[in-house]
VOPAGU-2260 file (C-alpha; in pm, 1 decimal, decimal comma):
REM VOPAGU-2260
SITE   aa  ch    i         X         Y         Z
SITE  MET   A    0   -5229,2   17182,6    7494,9
SITE  LEU   A    1   -5205,3   17490,2    7713,0
SITE  GLN   A    2   -5185,9   17821,9    7529,8
SITE  VAL   A    3   -4841,9   17978,8    7558,5
SITE  ALA   A    4   -4997,4   18318,1    7639,5
SITE  PHE   A    5   -5179,1   18156,6    7933,2
SITE  ILE   A    6   -4854,1   18003,4    8058,0
SITE  ARG   A    7   -4668,4   18331,1    8021,0
SITE  GLU   A    8   -4935,6   18533,1    8202,4
SITE  ASN   A    9   -5020,0   18274,3    8470,7
SITE  LYS   A   10   -4686,8   18109,7    8549,6
SITE  GLU   A   11   -4754,1   18060,7    8922,5
SITE  LEU   A   12   -5100,5   17918,2    8859,1
SITE  VAL   A   13   -4959,2   17672,0    8606,2
SITE  LEU   A   14   -4681,0   17565,9    8843,9
SITE  LYS   A   15   -4934,2   17517,8    9122,8
SITE  GLY   A   16   -5143,5   17297,4    8896,0
SITE  LEU   A   17   -4844,2   17091,6    8789,2
SITE  GLU   A   18   -4747,8   17051,6    9154,0
SITE  LYS   A   19   -5093,7   16901,2    9218,4
SITE  ARG   A   20   -5010,9   16651,2    8943,5
SITE  HIS   A   21   -4669,8   16576,2    9099,0
SITE  PHE   A   22   -4513,1   16672,9    8765,8
SITE  LYS   A   23   -4133,4   16654,7    8780,6
SITE  ASP   A   24   -3907,8   16949,8    8686,5
SITE  ALA   A   25   -4212,2   17168,5    8620,9
SITE  GLU   A   26   -4044,1   17503,9    8679,9
SITE  MET   A   27   -3750,5   17415,6    8454,9
SITE  LEU   A   28   -3986,2   17321,7    8171,6
SITE  ILE   A   29   -4210,3   17626,6    8213,0
SITE  ASP   A   30   -3910,3   17860,8    8220,3
SITE  LYS   A   31   -3779,7   17699,4    7902,3
SITE  ILE   A   32   -4118,0   17746,3    7734,6
SITE  ILE   A   33   -4130,8   18113,9    7831,6
SITE  ALA   A   34   -3772,1   18172,6    7713,8
SITE  THR   A   35   -3838,8   17993,0    7383,7
SITE  ASP   A   36   -4154,2   18198,2    7335,0
SITE  GLU   A   37   -3955,4   18517,0    7393,1
SITE  THR   A   38   -3712,5   18407,7    7122,1
SITE  ARG   A   39   -4004,8   18325,9    6892,2
SITE  ARG   A   40   -4164,5   18666,3    6947,4
SITE  ALA   A   41   -3832,2   18842,1    6887,6
SITE  LYS   A   42   -3785,6   18651,7    6560,2
SITE  GLN   A   43   -4143,3   18734,9    6460,4
SITE  SER   A   44   -4087,7   19105,1    6532,2
SITE  GLU   A   45   -3765,7   19102,8    6331,4
SITE  LEU   A   46   -3934,8   18927,6    6040,3
SITE  ASP   A   47   -4233,0   19165,1    6052,1
SITE  ALA   A   48   -3994,8   19462,6    6035,1
SITE  VAL   A   49   -3812,0   19320,8    5734,5
SITE  LEU   A   50   -4140,1   19243,4    5553,8
SITE  ALA   A   51   -4274,5   19591,2    5629,7
SITE  GLU   A   52   -3957,9   19753,3    5491,8
SITE  SER   A   53   -3976,5   19530,9    5183,3
SITE  ASN   A   54   -4337,6   19634,1    5121,5
SITE  THR   A   55   -4250,4   20003,5    5160,1
SITE  LEU   A   56   -3961,1   19973,3    4914,2
SITE  SER   A   57   -4180,0   19786,2    4664,0
SITE  LYS   A   58   -4422,9   20080,2    4664,1
SITE  GLU   A   59   -4129,3   20320,8    4609,7
SITE  ILE   A   60   -4009,0   20114,2    4313,6
SITE  GLY   A   61   -4350,8   20155,3    4151,6
SITE  GLN   A   62   -4347,0   20526,5    4208,7
SITE  PHE   A   63   -3994,0   20567,8    4062,9
SITE  MET   A   64   -4085,6   20353,5    3762,3
SITE  LYS   A   65   -4391,8   20567,3    3695,2
SITE  SER   A   66   -4183,3   20888,2    3712,8
SITE  GLY   A   67   -3912,8   20746,6    3484,3
SITE  GLN   A   68   -3644,7   20730,0    3755,2
SITE  HIS   A   69   -3530,7   20382,4    3653,4
SITE  GLN   A   70   -3183,8   20405,4    3807,8
SITE  LYS   A   71   -3326,2   20477,9    4154,1
SITE  ALA   A   72   -3577,3   20196,5    4106,1
SITE  ALA   A   73   -3294,0   19953,7    4020,2
SITE  ILE   A   74   -3099,9   20048,8    4335,7
SITE  ILE   A   75   -3405,5   19986,5    4552,0
SITE  LYS   A   76   -3476,4   19656,2    4373,0
SITE  GLN   A   77   -3130,8   19537,6    4477,0
SITE  LYS   A   78   -3217,2   19627,3    4834,9
SITE  THR   A   79   -3544,5   19428,7    4815,2
SITE  VAL   A   80   -3350,6   19124,3    4688,9
SITE  GLN   A   81   -3137,0   19143,1    5003,4
SITE  LEU   A   82   -3447,5   19182,3    5219,8
SITE  ARG   A   83   -3611,7   18877,3    5058,5
SITE  ALA   A   84   -3303,4   18669,9    5136,3
SITE  GLN   A   85   -3303,6   18803,7    5490,9
SITE  SER   A   86   -3675,3   18725,3    5531,4
SITE  LYS   A   87   -3614,7   18367,9    5410,0
SITE  VAL   A   88   -3347,7   18316,9    5676,5
SITE  LEU   A   89   -3572,9   18470,2    5944,0
SITE  THR   A   90   -3874,8   18262,4    5833,5
SITE  ASP   A   91   -3672,0   17940,7    5859,8
SITE  ALA   A   92   -3543,2   18044,7    6203,1
SITE  LEU   A   93   -3896,6   18136,4    6314,6
SITE  ASN   A   94   -4029,2   17797,5    6197,6
SITE  ASP   A   95   -3753,6   17620,2    6384,9
SITE  VAL   A   96   -3816,3   17802,7    6712,3
SITE  SER   A   97   -4195,7   17765,6    6671,5
SITE  ASN   A   98   -4157,6   17389,8    6625,1
SITE  ALA   A   99   -3929,9   17374,2    6927,4
SITE  LEU   A  100   -4189,9   17566,3    7129,7
SITE  ASN   A  101   -4466,6   17326,3    7024,8
SITE  GLU   A  102   -4253,2   17027,5    7120,7
SITE  LEU   A  103   -4212,7   17175,7    7467,7
SITE  LEU   A  104   -4583,2   17258,1    7497,9
SITE  TYR   A  105   -4670,4   16897,9    7410,9
SITE  LEU   A  106   -4488,5   16792,2    7728,4
SITE  VAL   A  107   -4712,5   16995,9    7958,5
SITE  PRO   A  108   -5027,8   16820,7    8088,8
SITE  ASN   A  109   -5356,0   16997,4    8151,2
SITE  ILE   A  110   -5398,3   17203,7    8466,0
SITE  PRO   A  111   -5629,5   17031,5    8716,2
SITE  SER   A  112   -5956,6   17194,8    8810,1
SITE  GLU   A  113   -5986,6   17340,7    9160,0
SITE  LYS   A  114   -6226,2   17049,4    9229,6
SITE  VAL   A  115   -5947,1   16793,6    9185,7
SITE  PRO   A  116   -5832,6   16654,2    9522,4
SITE  PHE   A  117   -5466,5   16643,4    9618,7
SITE  GLY   A  118   -5303,6   16302,3    9606,6
SITE  LYS   A  119   -5048,1   16094,5    9422,0
SITE  THR   A  120   -5182,1   15739,9    9381,8
SITE  PRO   A  121   -5517,7   15568,8    9316,0
SITE  GLU   A  122   -5549,0   15519,8    9691,3
SITE  ASP   A  123   -5583,3   15899,0    9720,5
SITE  ASN   A  124   -5887,6   15918,9    9490,5
SITE  GLU   A  125   -6204,2   16044,4    9656,9
SITE  VAL   A  126   -6513,5   15821,7    9664,8
SITE  VAL   A  127   -6805,9   16057,9    9597,9
SITE  PHE   A  128   -7092,4   15812,7    9541,9
SITE  GLU   A  129   -7178,1   15446,7    9597,6
SITE  GLN   A  130   -7489,1   15259,1    9487,8
SITE  GLY   A  131   -7624,4   14903,7    9496,6
SITE  GLU   A  132   -7595,8   14608,0    9728,1
SITE  ILE   A  133   -7311,1   14362,3    9678,9
SITE  PRO   A  134   -7480,1   14027,4    9616,0
SITE  THR   A  135   -7414,4   13719,8    9826,1
SITE  LEU   A  136   -7305,4   13445,0    9589,3
SITE  HIS   A  137   -7344,1   13073,0    9630,0
SITE  LYS   A  138   -7054,9   12880,2    9785,8
SITE  ASN   A  139   -6929,0   12749,3    9450,1
SITE  ALA   A  140   -6908,5   13093,3    9284,9
SITE  ILE   A  141   -6613,1   13138,8    9047,2
SITE  PRO   A  142   -6449,7   13432,3    8862,8
SITE  HIS   A  143   -6557,7   13522,3    8511,3
SITE  TRP   A  144   -6268,8   13353,8    8330,2
SITE  GLU   A  145   -6374,3   13019,5    8479,4
SITE  LEU   A  146   -6741,0   13094,3    8403,8
SITE  ALA   A  147   -6643,6   13172,3    8044,4
SITE  LYS   A  148   -6479,9   12831,3    8011,7
SITE  LYS   A  149   -6756,2   12645,8    8196,9
SITE  TYR   A  150   -7031,0   12778,0    7968,2
SITE  ASP   A  151   -6810,4   12806,8    7655,4
SITE  ILE   A  152   -6892,5   13173,4    7594,3
SITE  ILE   A  153   -6542,4   13330,3    7582,4
SITE  ASP   A  154   -6229,9   13147,0    7468,8
SITE  PHE   A  155   -5907,9   13310,0    7583,7
SITE  ASP   A  156   -5683,9   13026,2    7460,4
SITE  LEU   A  157   -5828,9   13042,1    7109,5
SITE  GLY   A  158   -5769,4   13416,8    7097,5
SITE  ASN   A  159   -5412,3   13356,8    7208,4
SITE  LYS   A  160   -5371,7   13104,1    6926,2
SITE  ILE   A  161   -5506,2   13340,9    6660,8
SITE  THR   A  162   -5338,7   13662,0    6776,2
SITE  GLY   A  163   -5191,7   13654,6    7127,0
SITE  ALA   A  164   -5283,1   13718,2    7488,9
SITE  GLY   A  165   -5542,6   13988,4    7542,2
SITE  PHE   A  166   -5748,4   13912,4    7227,1
SITE  PRO   A  167   -6038,7   13689,1    7340,8
SITE  VAL   A  168   -6287,8   13510,9    7114,6
SITE  TYR   A  169   -6656,2   13553,4    7213,7
SITE  LYS   A  170   -6875,1   13255,8    7125,8
SITE  GLY   A  171   -7246,1   13175,9    7114,8
SITE  LYS   A  172   -7436,0   13347,0    7393,3
SITE  GLY   A  173   -7118,6   13528,2    7493,0
SITE  ALA   A  174   -7104,4   13696,7    7151,4
SITE  ARG   A  175   -7477,3   13773,3    7163,4
SITE  LEU   A  176   -7446,2   13923,9    7511,4
SITE  GLN   A  177   -7157,2   14139,9    7390,9
SITE  ARG   A  178   -7365,7   14264,0    7096,1
SITE  ALA   A  179   -7664,5   14319,9    7325,0
SITE  LEU   A  180   -7461,5   14544,1    7554,0
SITE  ILE   A  181   -7333,8   14750,3    7259,1
SITE  ASN   A  182   -7685,3   14801,9    7123,3
SITE  TYR   A  183   -7826,6   14880,4    7467,9
SITE  PHE   A  184   -7557,4   15139,2    7538,7
SITE  ILE   A  185   -7602,0   15304,0    7197,1
SITE  ASP   A  186   -7981,4   15313,2    7238,7
SITE  LYS   A  187   -7951,1   15469,9    7585,4
SITE  ASN   A  188   -7712,5   15734,4    7454,5
SITE  ALA   A  189   -7929,1   15811,5    7152,3
SITE  ALA   A  190   -8235,5   15849,3    7375,1
SITE  ALA   A  191   -8039,3   16105,1    7578,2
SITE  GLY   A  192   -7978,4   16316,8    7268,2
SITE  TYR   A  193   -7638,8   16186,1    7150,5
SITE  ILE   A  194   -7605,8   16155,3    6771,6
SITE  GLU   A  195   -7457,8   15821,4    6667,5
SITE  ILE   A  196   -7133,3   15822,1    6470,1
SITE  LEU   A  197   -6956,5   15524,3    6309,2
SITE  PRO   A  198   -6598,7   15653,9    6267,7
SITE  PRO   A  199   -6283,2   15494,6    6124,5
SITE  PHE   A  200   -6097,8   15265,2    6364,2
SITE  VAL   A  201   -5758,4   15389,3    6237,9
SITE  VAL   A  202   -5640,9   15751,5    6261,0
SITE  ASN   A  203   -5354,9   15960,8    6129,6
SITE  GLU   A  204   -5086,8   16133,2    6333,0
SITE  ALA   A  205   -5264,2   16470,2    6335,2
SITE  SER   A  206   -5568,2   16311,5    6499,4
SITE  GLY   A  207   -5351,3   16150,9    6768,2
SITE  PHE   A  208   -5193,4   16486,9    6846,4
SITE  GLY   A  209   -5532,0   16658,4    6840,2
SITE  THR   A  210   -5676,4   16466,8    7134,0
SITE  GLY   A  211   -5348,1   16420,4    7323,1
SITE  GLN   A  212   -5268,3   16053,3    7259,0
SITE  LEU   A  213   -4951,7   16166,5    7082,6
SITE  PRO   A  214   -4674,0   16203,8    7171,9
SITE  ASP   A  215   -4729,4   15847,4    7302,3
SITE  LYS   A  216   -4507,2   15873,8    7607,4
SITE  GLU   A  217   -4613,4   15535,0    7747,3
SITE  GLY   A  218   -4604,4   15342,4    7419,0
SITE  GLN   A  219   -4966,9   15231,2    7444,3
SITE  MET   A  220   -5081,2   15281,6    7083,3
SITE  TYR   A  221   -5052,9   15028,1    6802,0
SITE  ARG   A  222   -4886,7   15191,4    6502,5
SITE  CYS   A  223   -4909,8   15085,6    6136,7
SITE  GLU   A  224   -4559,2   15194,8    6043,9
SITE  VAL   A  225   -4581,3   15167,3    5664,5
SITE  ASP   A  226   -4869,6   15416,2    5646,0
SITE  ASN   A  227   -4793,3   15601,5    5971,2
SITE  LEU   A  228   -5144,2   15534,1    6102,4
SITE  TYR   A  229   -5259,0   15431,4    6449,7
SITE  LEU   A  230   -5524,2   15188,5    6574,4
SITE  ILE   A  231   -5756,4   15387,4    6797,7
SITE  PRO   A  232   -5735,0   15342,4    7176,9
SITE  THR   A  233   -6086,8   15490,3    7213,3
SITE  ALA   A  234   -6363,1   15636,8    6995,0
SITE  GLU   A  235   -6284,2   15970,8    7159,1
SITE  VAL   A  236   -5998,0   16014,7    6910,9
SITE  PRO   A  237   -6179,4   15992,8    6574,6
SITE  VAL   A  238   -6506,9   16144,8    6700,2
SITE  THR   A  239   -6345,7   16451,8    6859,6
SITE  ASN   A  240   -6127,6   16496,0    6550,9
SITE  LEU   A  241   -6439,7   16536,2    6337,3
SITE  TYR   A  242   -6423,7   16895,0    6464,9
SITE  ARG   A  243   -6051,2   16957,6    6415,2
SITE  ASP   A  244   -5989,5   17293,5    6238,7
SITE  VAL   A  245   -6363,3   17370,5    6261,2
SITE  LEU   A  246   -6522,5   17703,3    6353,1
SITE  LEU   A  247   -6867,5   17632,1    6497,1
SITE  LYS   A  248   -7153,0   17874,4    6537,5
SITE  GLU   A  249   -7267,6   17937,3    6892,4
SITE  SER   A  250   -7604,9   17791,7    6792,4
SITE  ASP   A  251   -7429,1   17462,5    6701,7
SITE  LEU   A  252   -7345,3   17404,6    7067,6
SITE  PRO   A  253   -7369,1   17178,4    7249,1
SITE  VAL   A  254   -7252,3   16898,9    7019,4
SITE  LEU   A  255   -7338,9   16550,2    7150,2
SITE  ASN   A  256   -7204,0   16239,1    6976,8
SITE  THR   A  257   -7187,0   15870,3    7065,4
SITE  ALA   A  258   -6995,6   15592,8    6892,8
SITE  TYR   A  259   -6927,3   15224,1    6923,9
SITE  THR   A  260   -6578,2   15109,2    6824,4
SITE  PRO   A  261   -6331,8   14837,1    6903,8
SITE  CYS   A  262   -6038,7   14982,4    7096,1
SITE  PHE   A  263   -5673,0   14877,9    7081,2
SITE  ARG   A  264   -5416,2   14927,8    7356,2
SITE  ARG   A  265   -5078,1   14768,9    7397,3
SITE  GLU   A  266   -5108,2   14784,8    7778,2
SITE  ALA   A  267   -4729,8   14774,1    7793,2
SITE  GLY   A  268   -4601,3   14646,7    8126,5
SITE  SER   A  269   -4935,3   14494,7    8235,9
SITE  TYR   A  270   -4904,9   14146,6    8380,4
SITE  GLY   A  271   -5003,5   13940,6    8682,6
SITE  ALA   A  272   -5320,9   13798,9    8837,1
SITE  HIS   A  273   -5496,3   14139,1    8838,9
SITE  VAL   A  274   -5511,8   14139,6    8457,0
SITE  ARG   A  275   -5661,1   13790,6    8413,8
SITE  GLY   A  276   -5953,6   13726,6    8184,6
SITE  LEU   A  277   -6140,2   14039,9    8081,3
SITE  ASN   A  278   -5973,4   14261,2    8340,5
SITE  ARG   A  279   -5726,2   14402,9    8087,7
SITE  LEU   A  280   -5724,2   14341,3    7712,8
SITE  HIS   A  281   -5537,2   14459,1    7404,6
SITE  GLN   A  282   -5860,9   14468,9    7201,8
SITE  PHE   A  283   -6198,3   14546,0    7352,7
SITE  ASP   A  284   -6532,0   14704,8    7265,3
SITE  LYS   A  285   -6647,4   15036,6    7402,3
SITE  VAL   A  286   -6929,4   15284,0    7350,7
SITE  GLU   A  287   -6823,1   15645,7    7398,9
SITE  ILE   A  288   -6999,6   15975,8    7449,8
SITE  VAL   A  289   -6833,7   16301,8    7337,6
SITE  ARG   A  290   -6952,8   16657,5    7399,3
SITE  ILE   A  291   -6841,8   16998,5    7278,4
SITE  GLU   A  292   -6964,0   17280,2    7500,4
SITE  LYS   A  293   -6938,5   17650,3    7562,3
SITE  PRO   A  294   -6687,1   17703,0    7847,4
SITE  GLU   A  295   -6946,4   17831,9    8092,4
SITE  ASN   A  296   -7159,3   17516,7    8044,1
SITE  SER   A  297   -6896,1   17243,8    8046,5
SITE  TYR   A  298   -6900,5   17151,0    8417,3
SITE  ALA   A  299   -7279,3   17126,5    8420,3
SITE  ALA   A  300   -7243,4   16903,6    8112,7
SITE  LEU   A  301   -6991,1   16688,3    8300,0
SITE  GLU   A  302   -7242,2   16631,5    8579,4
SITE  GLU   A  303   -7505,5   16539,7    8319,1
SITE  MET   A  304   -7270,1   16279,4    8174,3
SITE  VAL   A  305   -7204,1   16134,7    8519,3
SITE  ALA   A  306   -7578,4   16113,0    8584,2
SITE  HIS   A  307   -7628,2   15941,5    8248,3
SITE  VAL   A  308   -7373,0   15667,4    8324,1
SITE  LYS   A  309   -7528,0   15623,4    8668,8
SITE  ASP   A  310   -7866,1   15564,1    8505,4
SITE  ILE   A  311   -7721,6   15285,9    8287,5
SITE  LEU   A  312   -7558,8   15111,2    8584,3
SITE  ASN   A  313   -7876,9   15143,7    8787,1
SITE  GLU   A  314   -8069,0   14968,2    8508,1
SITE  LEU   A  315   -7807,7   14691,3    8494,3
SITE  LYS   A  316   -7843,9   14664,2    8873,4
SITE  LEU   A  317   -7472,0   14637,4    8931,4
SITE  PRO   A  318   -7310,7   14763,2    9254,0
SITE  TYR   A  319   -7089,8   15057,0    9164,3
SITE  ARG   A  320   -6911,0   15359,5    9301,3
SITE  ILE   A  321   -6781,9   15689,1    9160,6
SITE  LEU   A  322   -6439,3   15831,2    9236,5
SITE  LYS   A  323   -6307,6   16181,2    9179,3
SITE  LEU   A  324   -5948,2   16127,8    9064,3
SITE  CYS   A  325   -5669,2   16300,8    9251,5
SITE  GLY   A  326   -5409,1   16511,6    9074,7
SITE  GLY   A  327   -5150,2   16233,9    9062,9
SITE  ASP   A  328   -5386,4   15977,4    8906,0
SITE  MET   A  329   -5546,4   16190,5    8634,3
SITE  GLY   A  330   -5494,6   16145,8    8261,4
SITE  PHE   A  331   -5258,3   16383,0    8079,8
SITE  THR   A  332   -5530,4   16580,1    7902,3
SITE  SER   A  333   -5797,5   16596,9    8173,4
SITE  ALA   A  334   -5891,5   16889,6    8397,5
SITE  LEU   A  335   -6132,0   16677,4    8606,0
SITE  THR   A  336   -6213,3   16306,2    8584,6
SITE  TYR   A  337   -6471,4   16084,1    8750,9
SITE  ASP   A  338   -6407,8   15709,8    8741,1
SITE  PHE   A  339   -6687,0   15453,8    8772,0
SITE  GLU   A  340   -6607,0   15117,1    8926,6
SITE  VAL   A  341   -6822,0   14802,5    8941,5
SITE  PHE   A  342   -6775,1   14561,6    9228,7
SITE  SER   A  343   -6676,2   14211,6    9118,4
SITE  THR   A  344   -6810,8   13983,6    9389,7
SITE  ALA   A  345   -6630,0   13672,0    9269,5
SITE  GLN   A  346   -6295,8   13856,8    9255,2
SITE  ASP   A  347   -6377,2   14063,6    9568,1
SITE  LYS   A  348   -6252,7   14388,4    9414,7
SITE  TRP   A  349   -6360,0   14701,5    9228,7
SITE  LEU   A  350   -6316,3   14711,4    8849,7
SITE  GLU   A  351   -6294,4   15042,3    8661,0
SITE  ILE   A  352   -6555,7   15050,6    8383,4
SITE  SER   A  353   -6579,9   15419,2    8285,9
SITE  SER   A  354   -6396,1   15749,5    8298,3
SITE  VAL   A  355   -6587,6   16073,7    8240,7
SITE  SER   A  356   -6367,9   16380,6    8189,0
SITE  ASN   A  357   -6371,1   16751,8    8114,6
SITE  PHE   A  358   -6067,3   16864,5    7914,7
SITE  GLU   A  359   -6167,5   17232,6    7912,8
SITE  THR   A  360   -5973,8   17398,4    7624,3
SITE  PHE   A  361   -5676,8   17158,4    7633,1
SITE  GLN   A  362   -5783,9   16944,2    7337,5
SITE  ALA   A  363   -5960,4   17231,1    7159,8
SITE  ASN   A  364   -5636,1   17430,6    7148,0
SITE  ARG   A  365   -5457,3   17138,8    6981,6
SITE  LEU   A  366   -5752,2   17079,9    6749,9
SITE  LYS   A  367   -5806,9   17450,2    6670,5
SITE  LEU   A  368   -6170,3   17381,7    6760,1
SITE  ARG   A  369   -6344,3   17716,1    6809,1
SITE  PHE   A  370   -6687,1   17872,7    6802,0
SITE  LYS   A  371   -6797,6   18226,7    6724,6
SITE  ASN   A  372   -6940,5   18368,4    7048,1
SITE  SER   A  373   -7220,9   18620,1    7095,6
SITE  GLU   A  374   -6973,5   18907,3    7057,4
SITE  GLY   A  375   -6863,6   18774,3    6719,8
SITE  LYS   A  376   -6522,6   18665,5    6849,7
SITE  ASN   A  377   -6364,2   18325,1    6794,5
SITE  GLU   A  378   -6335,4   18132,9    7123,5
SITE  LEU   A  379   -6195,5   17789,9    7210,3
SITE  ALA   A  380   -6466,1   17537,4    7296,9
SITE  HIS   A  381   -6453,2   17288,4    7585,5
SITE  THR   A  382   -6441,1   16916,8    7505,2
SITE  LEU   A  383   -6562,9   16630,3    7724,0
SITE  ASN   A  384   -6584,6   16254,9    7684,2
SITE  GLY   A  385   -6685,0   15946,1    7876,9
SITE  SER   A  386   -6715,1   15569,3    7848,6
SITE  SER   A  387   -7078,7   15473,1    7821,8
SITE  LEU   A  388   -6960,1   15204,5    7864,4
SITE  ALA   A  389   -6643,9   14993,5    7824,8
SITE  LEU   A  390   -6761,1   14636,1    7782,4
SITE  PRO   A  391   -6498,1   14394,1    7921,1
SITE  ARG   A  392   -6526,0   14473,0    8290,9
SITE  VAL   A  393   -6899,9   14541,1    8269,2
SITE  LEU   A  394   -6932,4   14193,4    8120,0
SITE  ALA   A  395   -6704,3   14052,0    8389,8
SITE  GLY   A  396   -6920,0   14213,3    8658,8
SITE  LEU   A  397   -7239,9   14079,7    8500,3
SITE  LEU   A  398   -7109,0   13725,1    8468,4
SITE  GLU   A  399   -6977,1   13715,3    8824,4
SITE  ASN   A  400   -7253,4   13903,5    9008,5
SITE  TYR   A  401   -7540,9   13735,9    8822,8
SITE  GLN   A  402   -7410,5   13378,0    8850,6
SITE  THR   A  403   -7627,6   13118,2    9021,5
SITE  GLU   A  404   -7601,1   12743,6    9082,0
SITE  ASP   A  405   -7802,7   12692,1    8762,2
SITE  GLY   A  406   -7624,4   12939,4    8535,2
SITE  ILE   A  407   -7584,4   13310,4    8471,5
SITE  LYS   A  408   -7896,6   13524,0    8475,3
SITE  ILE   A  409   -7933,0   13805,5    8222,4
SITE  PRO   A  410   -8028,1   14148,9    8364,8
SITE  GLU   A  411   -8388,9   14227,3    8286,9
SITE  VAL   A  412   -8304,8   14536,0    8079,9
SITE  LEU   A  413   -8084,7   14325,4    7846,6
SITE  ILE   A  414   -8325,8   14036,7    7781,7
SITE  PRO   A  415   -8498,0   14210,9    7483,9
SITE  TYR   A  416   -8151,9   14266,6    7330,7
SITE  CYS   A  417   -8022,7   13914,0    7399,3
SITE  GLY   A  418   -8330,0   13706,5    7329,0
SITE  PHE   A  419   -8254,7   13478,3    7623,7
SITE  GLU   A  420   -8280,3   13498,8    8002,4
SITE  MET   A  421   -8006,1   13262,2    8114,4
SITE  ILE   A  422   -7665,2   13130,5    8015,5
SITE  SER   A  423   -7652,0   12766,6    8123,4
């Protein structure tokens, strides 16, 4: 969430950033926020004046009581009763306008970094890196959903029977390969200095607001209505919320965490051939990395995270590319995002397998996540997160790109985790 003081003092900069995002009715919303904040500040000033007068009169009552002037004290007491009633009305009004202001602020996305390219659609994203040769497959090569059926390693129909579409069942070597990938990703992250966390897979409303998943404008979260809890769409939510309402010491930074969790997304409106098989699921596994940084270090940290994901993909020997997302294709909370895509040879298309983002202070402001800087002042931290990695499309890329006439080879780096070299 943007700070209202920042919006008030940098209106043109905010509008320029929202224009880069192609955000509709930006000026109308920003003007409404500024006007609501003016009302809030006026109510606060009025309340402060009433409370100050009440405190002054309370001191006078004590003085009159000490000097035996009980009649004067009684008159002033009556005045303080009126002031208390007035302060109650003003407090309620202030709470109402403050809540209204927060509701408006929740509608404003993060301001894109200057590094974010202009553009409106995924076609406008900027390819900044490409690595690996696209393999030449044998003439009978097939997509991963057919490979899964052929070798009986993933059963989409059985998952549909148990739950519904988008909830596959992994079997035999398919399940072992899934577990191998999770362990490999966690081990790589731990070796890079990330502390492993095993968080809850369900979060409360405050946690959803803290990282920006709520308000859920696109209806993508699964909600447990009886308890008002949400199934997590990513480990980013519970892990980042470990630090909600926390004041860190400067020496605590940077904070580096990694976590494996299942992830749950409704993927409302997703249908068609492009979401077949593992391409888009309602439940999937993902290993996440989360960082909390001092503001001056966060963009260097972002580049470190990008390099880390590159190292993993290089070891898996998958052809991949990195895109810098344009303003119109960025997530609501992000200031700058890099997407990683793996090339699926059997499907002849790129599949997104990771997003690595810097949120600057956007999440930290919602979370009230601060650190005490070298001057002894409380300062909002910067938060970052990235997929390292999301499993479904990585697995799809491995199955398709490593298929041979005799079966599916296992990348060399995964063999110690799997315990086998081939799916056949």
